[in-house]
C-alpha positions in Angstrom: 11.4 39.0 -2.5 10.9 39.2 1.3 11.4 36.3 3.6 7.6 36.2 4.4 6.8 36.0 0.7 9.2 33.1 0.2 7.7 31.3 3.2 4.2 31.8 1.8 5.2 30.4 -1.6 6.8 27.4 0.1 3.7 26.7 2.2 1.6 27.0 -1.0 3.7 24.5 -2.9 3.6 22.1 0.0 -0.2 22.4 0.2 -0.5 21.9 -3.6 1.6 18.8 -3.4 -0.3 17.3 -0.6 -3.7 18.0 -2.3 -2.4 16.2 -5.4 -1.5 13.1 -3.3 2.2 13.9 -3.4 3.9 14.2 0.0 7.6 13.6 -0.1 8.7 10.5 1.9 5.1 9.1 1.9 3.1 6.7 -0.2 -0.6 7.3 -0.3 -2.5 4.0 -0.7 -6.2 3.7 -1.3 -7.7 0.3 -0.6 -11.2 -0.8 -1.7 -12.7 -4.1 -0.8 -16.2 -5.6 -1.4 -18.7 -6.6 1.2 -18.0 -10.2 2.2 -14.2 -9.9 1.9 -12.4 -13.0 3.1 -15.7 -14.9 3.6 -16.9 -12.1 5.9 -14.1 -12.9 8.4 -11.4 -10.5 9.6 -8.1 -10.7 7.7 -4.6 -9.2 8.3 -3.1 -6.6 5.9 0.7 -5.9 6.1 2.9 -3.3 4.4 6.7 -3.8 4.5 9.9 -2.4 3.0 11.8 -5.3 1.5 14.4 -6.3 -1.1 12.8 -7.5 -4.3 14.6 -10.8 -4.1 13.3 -11.4 -0.6 9.7 -10.6 -1.7 10.0 -13.2 -4.6 11.2 -16.0 -2.3 9.1 -15.5 0.8 6.2 -17.8 1.6 2.7 -17.1 2.8 3.5 -18.8 6.1 6.6 -16.7 6.7 4.7 -13.5 6.0 1.7 -14.5 8.1 4.0 -14.9 11.1 4.8 -11.1 10.8 1.2 -10.3 11.6 1.8 -11.6 15.1 5.6 -11.1 15.5 6.3 -7.8 13.7 9.9 -6.9 12.8 11.5 -3.6 11.7 10.5 -4.1 8.0 6.7 -3.8 8.8 5.5 -0.3 8.1 1.8 -1.0 8.8 -0.2 -3.9 10.1 -4.0 -3.7 10.2 -7.0 -6.0 10.4 -9.6 -5.6 7.6 -13.2 -6.6 8.1 -16.0 -6.2 5.5 -18.8 -8.4 6.7 -21.8 -6.0 6.2 -20.3 -3.3 4.0 -17.6 -2.6 1.5 -14.3 -1.0 2.6 -12.7 2.2 1.3 -9.6 3.2 3.2 -6.8 5.7 2.6 -3.4 5.2 4.2 -0.4 7.4 4.3 2.8 5.3 4.7 6.1 6.8 5.7 8.7 5.1 3.4 12.5 5.4 3.3 12.6 5.3 -0.5 15.6 2.9 -0.3 13.7 -0.4 -0.6 10.7 -1.7 -2.5 7.4 -1.7 -0.7 5.5 -5.0 -0.5 1.7 -5.2 0.3 0.2 -8.4 1.7 -3.4 -9.4 2.2 -3.6 -12.6 4.3 -6.8 -14.2 3.1 -7.9 -17.3 5.0 -8.1 -19.2 1.7 -6.4 -17.1 -1.1 -7.9 -17.8 -4.5 -5.4 -15.8 -6.5 -2.8 -13.1 -5.8 -2.3 -12.2 -2.1 0.7 -10.0 -2.3 2.1 -7.2 -4.6 5.3 -5.3 -4.9 6.0 -1.6 -5.7 9.6 -1.4 -6.9 11.9 1.7 -6.9 11.2 4.4 -7.8 8.2 4.2 -5.5 4.9 5.8 -6.7 3.5 8.8 -4.9 0.1 7.2 -4.7 -1.5 3.9 -5.6 -4.8 2.2 -5.3 -5.4 -1.5 -4.6 -8.7 -3.2 -5.3 -9.6 -6.5 -3.6 -11.8 -9.3 -4.8 -13.5 -11.5 -2.0 -10.4 -13.8 -1.9 -7.6 -12.1 -3.8 -6.0 -8.9 -5.0 -7.8 -7.8 -8.1 -5.2 -7.8 -10.9 -4.5 -4.5 -12.6 -4.1 -6.4 -15.9 -3.3 -9.9 -17.1 -0.3 -11.0 -15.0 0.6 -7.4 -13.9 1.0 -7.5 -10.1 4.4 -5.9 -9.7 4.0 -2.5 -11.4 4.6 1.0 -10.0 2.4 3.9 -10.9 3.8 7.4 -11.2 1.7 10.4 -10.5 1.1 12.0 -13.9 1.5 15.6 -14.5 3.9 16.4 -11.6 
């Protein structure tokens, strides 16, 4: 096979992987939130690489400080605001694959889960649905699961 043919095959495989949501070294996260999220006031959203033990012991107050004073563990920080319409966002996060990924939604008055953990091996893609004042649970008590991309 010629060098050009091999290059075309490689490019095709890369495109196929990215269309399926699988891009090596990245986590695709789809977030959906209803209108009126957080009492129709802005809220911070953070994504960090952490050790699982650190995640389990950190408090809401210590995490909320990272929204203002970011450290090297923060992969993404964003303000979400859904006063007049629902939110649907897709994020691509560059991850090392060496630590778990924690996701935090800093609700003004959380009324349920406000953080979740994706342990190693990290999923290729995930979706997070929010209720007005909490993360919508995937299932009874199931907030620390990882999804794997089926079929690849």
